C-alpha positions in Angstrom: -11.0 17.6 11.2 -7.4 17.0 12.1 -8.4 15.5 15.4 -11.1 13.3 13.8 -8.7 12.1 11.2 -6.2 11.3 14.0 -8.8 9.3 15.9 -9.8 7.4 12.7 -6.2 6.6 11.7 -5.2 5.4 15.2 -8.3 3.2 15.4 -7.6 1.9 11.8 -4.1 0.8 12.9 -5.7 -1.0 15.8 -8.4 -2.5 13.5 -5.6 -4.0 11.3 -3.3 -5.2 14.0 -5.6 -6.2 17.0 -5.7 -10.0 16.8 -6.7 -12.3 19.6 -10.3 -11.5 20.7 -11.9 -8.9 23.0 -9.5 -9.3 26.0 -6.5 -8.9 23.7 -8.1 -5.8 22.2 -8.1 -4.1 25.6 -4.4 -4.8 25.8 -3.8 -3.2 22.4 -6.0 -0.2 23.3 -4.1 0.4 26.6 -0.8 0.3 24.9 -1.9 2.7 22.1 -4.2 5.1 23.9 -2.8 5.2 27.5 0.9 4.4 27.2 1.8 5.7 23.8 -0.5 8.7 23.2 -1.6 9.5 26.8 -5.1 10.4 25.6 -6.5 9.3 28.9 -5.0 8.1 32.3 -4.8 4.5 33.3 -7.4 5.2 36.0 -9.9 6.6 33.5 -9.2 3.7 31.1 -9.9 1.1 33.8 -13.1 2.9 34.8 -14.2 2.9 31.2 -13.3 -0.8 30.8 -15.3 -1.5 34.0 -18.4 0.2 32.6 -18.2 -1.6 29.2 -17.7 -5.0 30.9 -20.9 -4.3 32.7 -22.9 -3.3 29.6 -24.2 -5.9 27.1 -22.6 -6.0 23.7 -19.0 -6.0 22.4 -16.9 -4.7 25.3 -13.8 -3.9 23.4 -15.7 -2.0 20.6 -17.5 -0.1 23.3 -14.2 0.9 25.0 -13.0 2.2 21.6 -16.3 4.1 21.0 -16.0 5.6 24.5 -12.4 6.8 23.9 -13.5 8.3 20.6 -16.4 10.0 22.3 -14.1 11.5 25.0 -11.6 12.6 22.4 -13.9 14.0 19.7 -17.6 13.8 20.6 -20.1 11.9 18.6 -18.1 12.3 15.4 -15.0 11.0 17.3 -16.9 8.0 18.4 -18.0 7.2 14.8 -14.4 7.6 13.6 -13.1 5.3 16.3 -15.7 2.7 15.5 -15.2 2.8 11.8 -11.5 2.7 12.0 -11.5 -0.3 14.3 -14.3 -2.2 12.6 -14.0 -1.6 8.8 -10.9 -3.7 8.1 -12.4 -7.0 9.1 -15.8 -6.0 7.7 -14.4 -5.4 4.2 -12.5 -8.7 4.3 -15.6 -10.6 5.4 -17.8 -9.1 2.8 -15.2 -9.8 0.1 -14.9 -13.4 1.4 -18.5 -14.0 0.5 -17.6 -13.5 -3.1 -14.4 -15.7 -2.8 -15.6 -18.6 -0.7 -12.8 -20.8 -2.1 -10.4 -18.7 0.0 -11.9 -20.3 3.1 -10.3 -23.6 2.1 -6.8 -22.2 2.7 -4.6 -23.6 5.4 -4.8 -21.1 8.3 -2.6 -23.0 10.7 0.0 -20.1 10.6 -2.6 -17.9 12.3 -1.7 -19.7 15.6 1.2 -17.3 15.7 -1.3 -14.5 16.3 -2.8 -16.4 19.3 0.8 -16.5 20.7 0.8 -12.7 20.3 -2.5 -12.5 22.2 -1.0 -14.3 25.2 1.8 -11.8 25.4 -0.4 -8.7 24.8 -3.1 -9.6 27.3 -0.4 -10.5 30.0 1.3 -7.1 29.3 -2.1 -5.3 29.8 -2.8 -7.3 33.0 0.6 -6.5 34.5 0.2 -2.8 33.6 -3.3 -2.5 35.0 -2.4 -4.6 38.0 0.3 -2.2 39.1 -2.3 0.6 39.7 -5.1 -1.7 41.0 -3.5 -4.4 43.1 -1.8 -2.2 45.7 -3.3 -3.6 48.9 -4.6 -6.8 50.5 -8.3 -6.0 49.8 -7.7 -5.5 46.1 -5.8 -8.8 45.9 -8.6 -10.7 47.7 -11.2 -9.3 45.3 -9.0 -10.1 42.3 -8.3 -13.7 43.4 -12.0 -14.4 44.3 -13.2 -12.9 41.0 -10.6 -14.8 39.0 -11.6 -18.1 40.5 -15.3 -17.5 40.1 -14.9 -16.4 36.4 -12.7 -19.4 35.7 -14.8 -22.0 37.4 -18.2 -20.6 36.2 -17.6 -19.3 32.7 -21.1 -18.2 32.1 -22.2 -15.0 30.3 -23.9 -13.5 33.3 -21.1 -14.4 35.8 -19.2 -11.2 35.1 -22.2 -9.0 36.0 -22.5 -10.8 39.3 -18.7 -10.4 39.9 -18.8 -6.7 39.1 -21.8 -6.1 41.4 -20.2 -8.0 44.3 -16.8 -6.4 43.7 -18.4 -3.0 44.0 -20.2 -3.9 47.2 -16.9 -5.2 48.6 -15.1 -2.0 47.6 -17.6 0.1 49.5 -17.0 -1.9 52.7 -13.3 -2.6 52.4 -11.9 0.8 51.2 -11.8 4.0 53.2 -13.2 7.3 52.0 -11.2 8.7 49.1 -10.0 12.3 49.6 -8.0 12.8 46.5 -9.6 14.2 43.3 -10.5 11.6 40.7 -8.9 11.7 37.3 -11.3 13.7 35.1 -13.3 11.9 32.5 -14.2 14.4 29.8 -17.2 13.4 27.8 -18.2 15.7 25.0 -21.9 14.7 25.0 -24.8 16.3 26.9 -27.0 14.3 29.2 -30.0 15.3 27.2 -28.5 13.6 24.2 -27.7 10.6 26.4 -31.3 10.3 27.4 -32.4 10.6 23.8 -29.9 7.8 22.9 -31.3 5.4 25.6 -34.9 6.3 24.6 -34.1 5.4 20.9 -32.5 2.1 22.1 -35.7 1.2 24.0 -38.0 2.2 21.0 -35.9 0.1 18.6 -35.8 -2.8 20.9 -39.6 -2.9 21.3 -40.6 -1.8 17.8 -38.2 -3.7 15.5 -39.6 -7.3 16.2 -43.2 -6.0 15.8 -42.5 -4.2 12.5 -40.4 -7.1 11.1 -43.2 -9.6 12.0 -46.0 -7.5 10.7 -44.3 -6.7 7.4 -42.7 -10.1 6.9 -39.8 -8.3 5.2 -36.5 -10.3 5.0 -34.4 -7.2 5.4 -36.2 -6.2 8.5 -36.0 -9.7 9.9 -32.2 -9.6 9.4 -31.9 -6.2 11.0 -34.0 -7.2 14.0 -32.1 -10.4 14.6 -28.7 -8.7 14.4 -29.9 -5.7 16.6 -31.1 -8.1 19.3 -27.8 -10.1 19.0 -25.8 -6.9 19.6 -28.0 -5.9 22.5 -28.5 -9.2 24.4 -25.0 -10.6 24.4 -23.0 -10.5 27.6 -19.5 -11.9 27.8 -17.9 -10.9 24.6 -18.0 -11.8 20.9 -17.7 -15.5 21.4 -21.1 -15.6 23.0 -22.8 -14.2 19.9 -22.2 -17.5 18.0 -25.0 -19.6 19.5 -27.4 -16.6 19.5 -26.9 -15.8 15.8 -26.9 -19.5 14.9 -30.4 -20.0 16.5 -31.6 -16.8 14.8 -30.3 -17.5 11.2 -29.7 -21.2 10.8 -31.3 -22.8 8.8 -34.1 -20.4 8.3 -32.1 -17.7 6.5 -28.6 -19.2 6.0 -27.2 -22.8 5.8 -25.0 -24.2 8.6 -22.0 -24.8 6.4 -21.9 -21.2 5.2 -22.5 -20.0 8.8 -19.6 -22.0 10.3 -17.3 -21.1 7.4 -17.9 -17.4 8.0 -17.5 -17.7 11.7 -14.2 -19.5 11.3 -12.9 -16.8 9.1 -14.1 -14.1 11.5 -12.0 -15.8 14.2 -8.9 -15.2 12.1 -9.7 -11.5 11.6 -8.4 -8.6 13.6 -10.9 -6.3 15.3 -14.2 -7.2 16.9 -15.9 -10.7 16.5 -19.3 -8.9 16.0 -18.2 -8.2 12.4 -19.4 -11.7 11.8 -22.8 -10.0 11.3 -21.4 -8.4 8.1 -20.6 -11.8 6.7 -24.2 -12.9 7.4 -25.6 -9.7 5.8 -23.4 -10.1 2.7 -24.4 -13.7 2.4 -28.1 -12.7 2.3 -28.1 -9.4 0.5 -24.7 -8.7 -1.0 -22.5 -5.7 -0.2 -25.4 -3.5 0.9 -26.5 -6.2 3.2 -23.0 -6.5 4.8 -22.9 -2.7 5.5 -26.5 -2.7 6.9 -25.7 -5.7 9.0 -22.6 -4.0 10.5 -24.7 -1.0 11.5 -27.5 -3.2 12.9 -25.3 -5.4 15.2 -23.2 -2.5 16.5 -25.9 0.1 16.9 -27.0 -1.0 20.4 -23.4 -0.8 21.6 -23.2 2.7 20.2 -26.4 3.9 21.8 -25.5 2.3 25.1 -22.1 4.1 25.3 -23.5 7.4 24.4 -26.4 6.9 26.8 -24.4 5.8 29.8 -20.9 7.4 29.6 -21.9 11.0 30.6 -23.7 9.7 33.6 -20.9 7.3 34.5 -18.4 10.3 34.3 -20.4 12.1 37.0 -21.3 9.0 39.1 -17.6 7.9 39.4 -16.8 11.2 41.2 -19.1 10.4 44.1 -17.5 9.1 47.4 -19.2 5.7 47.5 -18.7 5.1 43.8 -15.0 5.9 44.2 -14.8 3.2 46.8 -16.9 0.8 44.8 -14.8 1.4 41.7 -11.7 0.3 43.5 -13.4 -3.0 44.1 -14.9 -3.1 40.6 -11.5 -2.5 38.9 -10.0 -5.4 40.9 -12.9 -7.6 40.0 -12.7 -6.7 36.3 -9.0 -7.5 36.4 -9.9 -11.0 37.8 -12.4 -11.4 34.9 -9.8 -10.4 32.3 -7.2 -12.7 33.9 -9.7 -15.6 33.8 -10.3 -14.9 30.1 -6.5 -14.9 29.6 -6.4 -18.4 30.9 -9.6 -19.6 29.2 -10.0 -19.4 26.3 -6.7 -17.8 25.2 -4.1 -20.0 27.0 -6.2 -23.2 27.1 -6.9 -23.0 23.4 -3.4 -22.0 22.4 -0.7 -23.6 24.5 -0.2 -27.2 23.5 3.6 -27.5 23.6 6.5 -26.0 25.6 7.5 -24.0 22.5 4.2 -22.1 22.7 5.2 -21.0 26.3 8.7 -20.0 25.2 7.6 -18.0 22.2 4.8 -16.1 24.0 7.3 -15.4 26.8 9.8 -13.9 24.4 7.1 -11.7 22.9 6.0 -10.6 26.3 9.6 -9.6 27.2 9.8 -7.6 24.0 6.7 -5.7 24.9 7.4 -5.2 28.6 11.1 -4.8 28.9 12.1 -3.6 25.4 8.9 -1.5 24.8 8.4 -2.8 21.3 5.3 -1.4 19.6 2.3 -3.9 19.4 2.3 -3.8 15.6 5.9 -5.1 15.6 4.8 -7.9 17.9 1.9 -8.8 15.5 4.4 -9.0 12.6 6.7 -11.2 14.7 3.6 -13.4 15.5 2.9 -13.8 11.8 6.5 -14.7 11.2 6.4 -17.2 14.1 3.3 -18.7 12.6 4.8 -19.2 9.2 8.1 -20.6 10.6 6.7 -22.9 13.3 3.0 -23.6 12.7 2.4 -23.7 9.0 
């Protein structure tokens, strides 16, 4: 119980302070789980990030679930998920009952985007030290970065990961050193059951919802498929959910107001599903919607991580992972440029302030939560 409570409280702190979107979340996770608490090595963390970038669904939430799974089994995964997700879910459900709050001036939140620039750059530099240590890695990184930046499509990252893995097999010599162990407290039998349940729900939910014509089941089915079929992070879920819910179940004005508020929340963007659920069916709808949209991510992590822990030990996979990690770093660097920098930096002062925050993180080792508070202060002083 003590370990589970620790997992929940650490994830809760991240759920309250992790602003800036999925790529920034990975920076916060690395600072907290790898650098501060040493729950897993940088190599294991990068391998986990590579897996979750490849899987559909909310990558940062899946990384958090995976860390909870390694630390405390199924209950640890649940604790990590709830801690990271509940803060923004509760705010969004409450916002449905206080829609006037959406009319507030949120310009000061740009300070948190400045924080995201610093946090993501800090993570990229830290991960790059271990990954970009030879010419082959740099070549894969640069090519992946350019492709992800020039072709920012949802499925581009899957192609990059596959090609990076193939390049790693051909460009790297056979590894002789022992890989950093990835301890996963889940049996492969349970993993197979998890993947089986995922397939059953994917096939049966649309059929049952259509046959019963039940509004609750229609909502659950739409959110479940949204959580399963989205590649490329939470931003991609907007058009999918819009086509699923607007105007059939929710009006466009309410939908966009909720999405705008979700962008200002810490934690995963998939919590937008809770706003939709609460708008349709109240508090219960918000909670059910949270479960529906995140359930595929949960089942995918439980279903794949034990096999990934074994697969990454094999000789060819070790070589492929070297290439994949460099490719994923290129994807993250492209996401740092677009949308984070391109949608944040509009003045030389933005560059100066983000540079100061990065120096505080990198050179003075300031905790990320202090950087978030400084970002809020910067927002109030310079952007309100």
